N, C-alpha and C positions, 0 to 999 in steps of 0.2 A: 262845314260838314263832314264827317268823318266817312271815308268810305272802306269798307271791309272786303277787299277781293272774296268774290265767292268762292274760290277752292279753298282759301285759309278755314273757311266756316265749315266748308264742306269735309275737309280733312279732321276737325275737331268734332263733328256731329256723328261721323260715320265709324270712329273707332269703337265706339259700343256695337252698333248694328252690323258691325262686321263680323261680330262672333256668330250672328245668327243669320247670316246670310239673307236679311231681311232687309231691302231699301226702306231708309226714312227719309223724308222730304218733308220741307217746310209747306205749310199751306199756303195756298194763292192768295194774294193780297191784291187788294181794291184801291188804287191810286186815288179814286174819288174820295175815299172813306178814311186814308191812310194818308195824309198829307207828310212831306217828308219836313222835317225840322233842321236846325243847323246842328244839334247835337245826335242825330239819327243815324242808325246804321242802315243800309240799303245792298240791294243785290244789283249786278249789273247781269241783266237776262241774257243767256245765251243761246235764243230762240231765234234772233234776227231781229227782235224788237228794239226799239230805242228807248224804251220807257223804263226808268230803274223802278224797283219796287223797297217799299219801308218794310224794315224787322223789327216788329215790336216783342218785347220780353215775354207777353203771354203765349204768342205763337211759338217763339223758341221755347219756352220753359215746357210746353205742351209736347214738342218734339222730343226733347231730351228726356222727359219723363218717360215716354212711352219706349226708347231705347236703353234707359237704364232699369227698366221693369224685366226686360227682355234679358239684360245681362244678370242682374242680381236678384229678380225676383220681387214679388211685393214685400213690403217692410212688415209684414206680421207672418210672412208664410212658414215660419218656423218656431216653435215654442222652445222654453228654457231646456237647457240639457241636451239638444239636437244642434247635430249638426249638418249646415246647408252645402249641398254639393251640386253641381252641373249637371243635369241630364245628359248625357251624352248620346243617349239612346232618341229620344225626341228632339234634342237640340233646341227646345224651347223655352223650358224653364227649370227652375230649382226643384231638387227633390232633398226632404228633410229625413233624418233617421238619428237614431242613438250613436252616441259617439263609440267607436270601435278602432282599437288598436291594433293591427294585424300585422304580424312581424314572423317574417320566413327564415331569418338567420341568426335568431336566437338573440340578438342583442336590441334594447331600445334605450337610446341616448335621447337627453334634453341639456340645454346650456345651462339650465339651472334647477333649483328644487321643483320638484314633479307635486303638483298641489291636487287633489280630486275633492271638492266640496259638493255634497247634494244636500242644500237646504231642506230640513224639515224631514229627512228620510234615514235610512241606517247608513248612507256614505260605505258601502259595502266594496271590496275590492274581491272579485273570485278570481283564481287560478284555475283554470281548469284544461291542463294539456290533453286529458284522457277522455273529452267530452261526457263524462256523467251527468252533468246537469245539475249539481250539487244545489241546492236550494238554502239559501242564507236568512234567516230572520232577525239576526242583529249583527254589528258592524266588526266584519270578520275578513280573516284572510284566509282561504281554503284552496286545498291543490286539488280537490275532487277525487281522490284517491286514498284507499283504506289503509295502505303502506307504503312504504319507504317516500315518507312526504316530510323533507325535512326545510326548515325556515332558517338562514344565517342573517343576524343582523351585526354587520361589523361596526366596530368603534365603541363599543361597552367595556370600559375598563381595559383598553387595549386589545381586547379579544372580540368575542360575540357573545350575544345573549338574546333570550327570547323573552318575552313579557307578555302575562296572561292574567288579567282580572289584579290580584294581590299576589303573584306568585313569580317569581325572577329564576330563569334558568339560565346560567352563565358560565362560561369556560375557567373565569377567576374565581367566581365566588360558589360555584355549585348550583345546587337546587336551593334555594329559601321559598318557603311560606308564610302566610298570616299566622297567627297565633292560634285561631281557629280552623286552619286549614289541615289536611292529612296529607298522607301519601299511600293509596290503595290500589289493591288488584281485585280483579273479578274471575271468576271461573268462563271460559270461553270468551264472547266477544267482550271489547272494552267498554260498552256501554251497556253491560249485565250489572247487577247488583253487587257492589263490592262485599266480599268476604273475607279480606285481610286488610288491615289498616294501621298505620302508623302514626302517630299523632304526638302531637306536645302536651304534657299534663300541666308542667310550670317550667319555668327556667331550668335548665340542665336535667329536665325529667323526661327519659323518653316513653311512651306508652305504646303498647299493641293492646287495642279494644276494639270492639264492634257489639256494642250495645251489651245484652245479657249473654251474649255467645262466650263460652269458655275458652280459651285460648292456650297456644302449643307455640314454644320456640323450641327450634332443633338447631345446634352446632355439630355440624357433620365432621369426623375424622377421616373416613373414607367414605366413597358414593360412587357406586357403579351405576345403580338404577334403583327403583323404589322396593325391589326385592333383595338388596344386596349394598351392605353399608354399616360402617359405626357410628354413632351418634350419641352426643348427650342431648336429653330431652327435658326441658322446665314447661310444665304443664299444670293448669288447675283445671279443678272439679266444682263447679258451682255448688255452694252449700255444703261443701265436705272439706275441702283442702287443696294443697299444693302438692306436686311431686317432682324431685331432682331424681332422672332415672339415667342408667348409661344403657342404650339400646343397641341391639345388633341384629342381623338377619343375614341369611344367604352366606357369601364371602366372608361375612362380616367374623373376626375373631370374636371367642366366646370368652366367657368368664373376664370380664374385662373391669377394672379397678376403678372406684372412684376417688379420688384424692381431693381433702380440704388442706390448701397449704398456706398458713399463715406466713409473713414475712419475718424472716428472722426469730426472735423468740417473741413474737406475737402470739396472742392467746386466742382458742378458740371459745366463743361464747353462745349459748344455746339458750333461746326464752326469747317470749315475746316483746320483752323490754330491751333487748340487745345486752349493751353492757351494762350499765345503770339504769332502773327507772323507780320512780317514787314509791310504787305499788307494785313490786316483782310477783311473776305467777311462779308456781312451781311448775315443774317440765317434770316429764316421765318421758323415757328413752324404751320405747319397745321393739323387738324382732317380729317378725311380720307373724299375724297369727291364721290359724287354721280356716277353711273355709269350707262346710259343708257337715255329714254327719259322721263325728270320731275322728277327726282329723288334729293331729297333735300340732301345735305351734312350734316355730322355729327357735332356735336357742340362740341367744343373744353373747356373744364372745367379746369379751377386753383383752386385749393382748399388748404387751410392750414391744417396743421394736427389737426386730432380731439381729443377735450379733452375727460376726464373720468367724470363720476358724474357731479358736479357742476363747474367744474374748464372750463374756456373760451377755446376755439378751437382758433389754430392758425391762425393770419393773412394771408394775401396774400400783401406781401409788392413787391414793384415796385421800383428799384433803378437806377440812373444814375450817372455819375462822371462828377464834375466842372475842367472846364481847370484849369492848374495851370501854374508854373514857365516853362519855355523850357528846355527840358532836357529829359531824356530817362525812370526817375521815374513813374510806374504808379500812376494815378490819385486814390483820394479815391472816392469811392461810397457815394452816398447821397440818402435818401430815398424822392421819390417823390409822392409815392400814398400808402396808408396804407388802406386796405380794412378790416374791423376787424368785429367784431359780432355787434356792437351798432352804429357806424358811420364809414365812410370813411374819411380818412384826405387827403387834397390833398397840397403839397407844392407849394408855389410860385403861378403860373398860371394855371387856368384851362381855356382849349380854347373849346369850343363847335363850331363844321362847322356848317354852316347854311344852312337850306333846305329851299325851295321853297315851299312847300306844305307841308300841316298837315300830319304826319303820319298815315297810316292807323293801326286800331285796336290799339290804345293806351291804356294804363293802368295807374290808377289815381298814381301820383306821377312823371310821365314821365315828363322829362325838356328836351327843344330843344331851337334853335335859329333861328327865323323866318328873313330870309335872305329878304326876300320882303319888310316887315315894319321895319326891324332892332329890333326885338323886343325879351326880353328873355319870352318865354311861358312855362306855366306849366299846366299839364291835372289834372284835380279835379275830376275826375271820370266821368264829364258829359259834358266839354268843356273844350277847352283850353283859359286861361286868361291870359295877361301881367304883369308881375311881377311889373312894373311900373305902372301899373293902368290905364294908358292911351294908348288909340288905339287899335285895334282888330287885334288879331292874324289871319292872312292870309285872312285878311278881302280883298274884291274883290275892 
């Protein structure tokens, strides 16, 4: 029979109840009903009696279980995702609360990766240093503030980046969004409807579009404020057309030029088909027309380049092409009219459309064709005279 000194067992059993300062004792044993066996533990009584008492597992287990419940609480006292903590106020039981990390130094460290898993829920992480109590309805990281909220993720491509949905924002690759995504601006708060959108139409094709709303692009030369600037404007008007305009206001300079500049000997093409087309459309170049009652239209002036010093200015040359052999090769242009400083040269035929009455307010040197009398007529400064010397121009 093995004897266990009572002070050793007391030390083992007293460790847990010492936390609560509540004494734990073994239940009294009756020697008549609990006879000692060869392998039983027994206690040496300290009350002066000579009788030893048997220690059974059922008695010891009941005493240990009572002590452990006081220290650890019942097995089911806390539910999932709750932190069990000792209630120092009552000093008798555990308290359960949601896991909260409070850090007053600004640093939270962990020996390994930090994983927050909330099965069956959103798994949100909320950063709310300003105590705004932002409510999050999906898995998100928010700082609880409407401005100056920055999220830096180090290690992406040697730098940092932020990923949201199908969008990447990185310091090495810039901003990247999916083919169906876009970059937009709203008037006022960020959650207002967007009224300016930059999107991808196709590979290598940038689009500024917003449903059926006509768009305007502005490239500034100078800008002080909305009333003082110089800019190039490219705008559209639904159902009408598009406008390329140089615009100024306030302190911006007036009478600014618009220059279309091909590279080297490159040419300027005007028309719906561009350089070539299977069915080219004719093009009409117009000066600005009048608006209102009896408003004259603006003149259209074609000018050659200006010379400097005693050098001649450039001519205005009009060219057309002659038909050639059947095929797909483009024809060669030939000069038809050259308007120079000293003379005007006309190739082949000059045809004057006849008029039935003398023009009003003629100037000396005007030449016309009198379709009534079939005469070429010139104005000498005082009268119309026939080039043939016979007949009278527009005679009754």
